[in-house]
C-alpha positions as CSV (number, residue, x, y, z in Angstrom):
1,M,-42.0,13.1,41.1
2,E,-44.3,11.8,38.4
3,Q,-43.4,9.7,35.3
4,A,-44.7,10.2,32.1
5,A,-45.6,7.4,29.6
6,T,-43.0,9.1,27.0
7,G,-39.9,8.2,29.3
8,Q,-39.7,11.7,30.4
9,V,-39.6,12.5,34.2
10,Q,-40.7,15.8,35.6
11,T,-40.3,16.8,39.4
12,H,-41.3,19.6,41.4
13,G,-40.7,20.3,45.1
14,E,-37.4,19.4,46.0
15,P,-35.5,22.5,47.4
16,H,-32.9,22.9,44.7
17,P,-32.7,22.1,40.8
18,S,-29.7,20.1,41.3
19,E,-31.0,17.9,43.7
20,R,-34.1,17.6,41.4
21,V,-31.9,16.4,38.6
22,V,-30.0,13.8,40.6
23,E,-33.5,12.6,41.8
24,A,-34.8,12.5,38.1
25,V,-31.9,11.0,36.5
26,A,-31.5,8.3,39.6
27,A,-35.2,7.5,38.8
28,I,-34.6,6.6,35.2
29,E,-31.5,4.7,35.8
30,G,-33.4,2.8,38.5
31,C,-30.7,3.4,41.2
32,D,-29.9,5.2,44.5
33,P,-29.4,8.9,43.8
34,L,-26.2,8.7,46.0
35,L,-25.1,5.9,43.8
36,L,-24.9,7.9,40.4
37,E,-21.5,7.8,38.8
38,P,-20.1,10.1,37.7
39,P,-21.2,12.8,40.4
40,L,-23.4,15.5,38.9
41,Y,-20.7,18.2,39.5
42,Q,-18.8,16.6,36.6
43,A,-21.4,17.5,34.1
44,V,-22.4,20.8,35.6
45,D,-21.5,23.0,38.6
46,P,-24.6,22.3,41.1
47,D,-24.1,25.4,42.9
48,A,-24.3,27.7,39.7
49,L,-27.3,25.7,38.5
50,D,-29.0,26.3,42.0
51,S,-28.1,29.9,42.0
52,L,-29.6,30.6,38.3
53,F,-33.0,30.0,39.6
54,P,-33.1,31.3,43.0
55,D,-36.8,32.3,43.4
56,R,-38.9,29.7,42.0
57,Q,-42.2,31.2,43.1
58,Q,-41.9,33.9,40.7
59,P,-40.7,32.1,37.5
60,T,-40.6,34.4,34.2
61,G,-41.1,31.6,31.6
62,A,-37.8,32.9,30.0
63,G,-35.4,30.9,31.7
64,R,-34.0,27.2,31.2
65,V,-30.4,25.4,31.1
66,S,-30.0,22.2,29.1
67,F,-27.0,20.0,29.7
68,T,-26.3,16.1,29.2
69,Y,-25.8,14.2,32.1
70,L,-25.1,10.1,32.1
71,G,-26.5,10.1,28.7
72,H,-29.8,12.0,29.2
73,D,-30.6,15.3,28.0
74,V,-31.6,17.3,31.3
75,V,-33.4,20.6,31.2
76,V,-33.8,22.9,34.2
77,Y,-36.7,25.4,33.8
78,D,-37.0,28.8,35.8
79,D,-39.9,27.4,37.8
80,G,-37.8,24.7,39.4
81,S,-39.4,21.7,37.1
82,V,-36.7,19.6,35.6
83,T,-37.2,17.2,32.7
84,V,-35.2,14.3,31.7
85,D,-35.1,12.7,28.5
86,G,-33.7,9.5,27.8
87,R,-31.6,9.0,24.4
């Protein structure tokens, strides 16, 4: 995971987009991912999110999902990357 100077966190390489979201938001919040409250499923269905981008090896560049979680704007791209901007 790399943190850009703009306050954005982009992550790559985790097995599922939902896990990357939790890791990125936890990094911004400065806490353990397991301690985030409320859990991700109260903002978005993690299984549905993961099923939207099943083949991150063949991204089309056309897909992304955005939502708000813990006051952060989250964008998940079809290449598996996740961007979280603090408000």
